[in-house]
N, C-alpha and C positions, 0 to 999 in steps of 0.2 A: 504264489507263496514265495517269500524271500529265502535265499540260501543263507545258512548260518555264516556269521562273520568269521573270517580266517583268524587263526591263532598264530600263524607264522608266515614269513616270506623267506624262501631259500634263494640265495643269490649265487649263481655259478660264475666261474672265471671267464666264461664266454659272453657274459652280459645277459644271459637269460635268467629270469626270475620266476618263481612259482609260489603263489599263494596257496595255503592249505589249512585244513582243520585238524588233521592228526599228524603230530610231529614225528612219530616213530618212523614212518617210511622216509621222511626227509633226512633224519639223522643217519640213515644207512648210507646216504650219499657222501657223508663227511669222511668216510674212509675207515680202514681197519685199526687205526692206532688210538682209539679212545676219543672221547669228546671233552673238550674244555669249554666251560661256560663262564660268562662274566656279565656284569651289568653294563648297559650302554653308557650311562653316566652314574655318578654317585647317588643321585636322587631319583633315578628312573625306575619304572616298573616294566621296562623292556630289557630283555637279556639277549646276549649273543652266544651262539654256539658254533664251534668249528673244530676241526681235528686237533687233538691235543698235541700232535707232533708236526703240524703243518709248517710251523716256522723253523723246525729243526731238520726237516727233510725237504728242502727246496727242490730237489730233483724229482720228488713224487707229487708235490702240490704246487700247481701253477699260481703265479701272482694273481690276486683278485682285486684290481683297481676299481671295479664296479662296486663291490661290497664296501670297500674303503670310502668311496664317494657317497654311497647311500647312508652308511652309518654316520659319517660326518654331517651330512645334510639333516638327518633326523635329530642328531645331537645338537644341531645349531652351531657347528663350528666350520671353519673353512676346510675344504678337502685336503689342503696341504698339511693340516694338523691331524689327519686321520692316522690311526695306527696301521702298520702293515697287516694285510690279510692275505692268506694263501688258501687255495682250494675253495670248495663251496662253504658258504657262511649262512647261518640261519639267524634271523632276528625274530624274536617271539615275545608275545605278551606273557608276563610272568605272574603267577598266582601262588603264593607260598602255601595256601590252604588246599590246593589241588594235590592230593596225595598220589594221584595216578601218574601225571606227567608234568606237573608244575606249570601248565599253560592256562591261558585265558584268552578269550577273543579280544582282538584289537578294538579299541574304542574308535568311534568315527573320526575323532581328531588325529589319533595315531595313524589310522588308515590313510587319511588325507596327507599327513606329513610324509609317510612312507611313499605314497604314490607320487608326490611332488619330487621327492629325492630320487626315486627310480627314473622319473622322466628326465630330471637334470643330469643323471648319470648315463642316460640313453640306454637303459635296460629295456628288454622286451619281457613283459610280464604275462603270465598265463595262470590259470587256476588248475590245481591238481585234480585229477579225475578220481 
């Protein structure tokens, strides 16, 4: 039996990444200052989540060059064009019709693109238990 497709990838500042199906536990890693969300690109069905205050509180949120590189790779831009990221960052499949948590499983193409970007950024990925 195949495991369900992941709906998110959590990328930590130490380069570890975690695939998972339920985004709630991953959101707890973003910190106590609220969650900011945005689209990966203007036309993307992928969204990004990170602490709402990560960029304002650099003493509490470590730089996350791994997430920046992965997001740039998935978006198809050079890593040098990636926005600054701090603290843990979540990339997730977005479904506006999902009233529970707005997530959807990644498509096979999205998983492949994310996996390639994780490898290029030298992230170590695992699956959430």
